[in-house]
C-alpha positions, 0 to 999 in steps of 0.5 A: 066582140067577136072571139074567133077571127079568120085571119087568112080571110081578113088578109084577102079582104084587106088586099082587096081593099088596099086596090081600091085605096088610093094609098095602096094599103088598107087596115083593120085592127083585130084586137085592142086598140090606142087604149089596150097594151096590146094591138093586132093589126091586119094590113093589105099593102100592094106591090111597092106600097109602103110604111114610111120611115118611123121610129118604134118605141113599143115592143112590135112584130110583123107576120108576113101572112102573104106575098113578100116584104122589105123591112129596111133599117138604115142601110140594111135590109131584111126580106121577109115572105109568107111565114116569116116574123119580123121583130121591129128594131127600137130604130128608125125603118121602113117596110116596102111590099115587093109584091102585094102582101098581107100583114099581121102587125102585133104591138105591146105598148110600152109605160111611157112615164120615167116612173112607169118604165121597167127597171133594167134586170139585174145582170151581173157585172162581167169580170174585167180580169182573170178570177184571183186565187185565193191565198193559201192558208 
């Protein structure tokens, strides 16, 4: 396994690979994979190519290495350009390239079984009324 990877060089390679690919996109996993908790993938997307609508059940981000993209969640849209980090929602979403773009997609898989999911953090209840004064002695 390589210990040092030029993400910028890989981004350029993936854009070139996307130009040759029928789906107008190409990707290479640079760290992790399906058997690991963490997976990082560099993807090249050509203008108007998209990652179709999907639901994300894990924690994931997209760092825009080059170009500009739009993240759509329902009717809401966020535009991101080189240097932007998008935090993917745990909701149905899609991504569209507004120009040739390269992305670093990072996914951390959450446990899947009911016994494997982390317990919610203990959060003190928010009082619904004003605090009561203690009785006078």
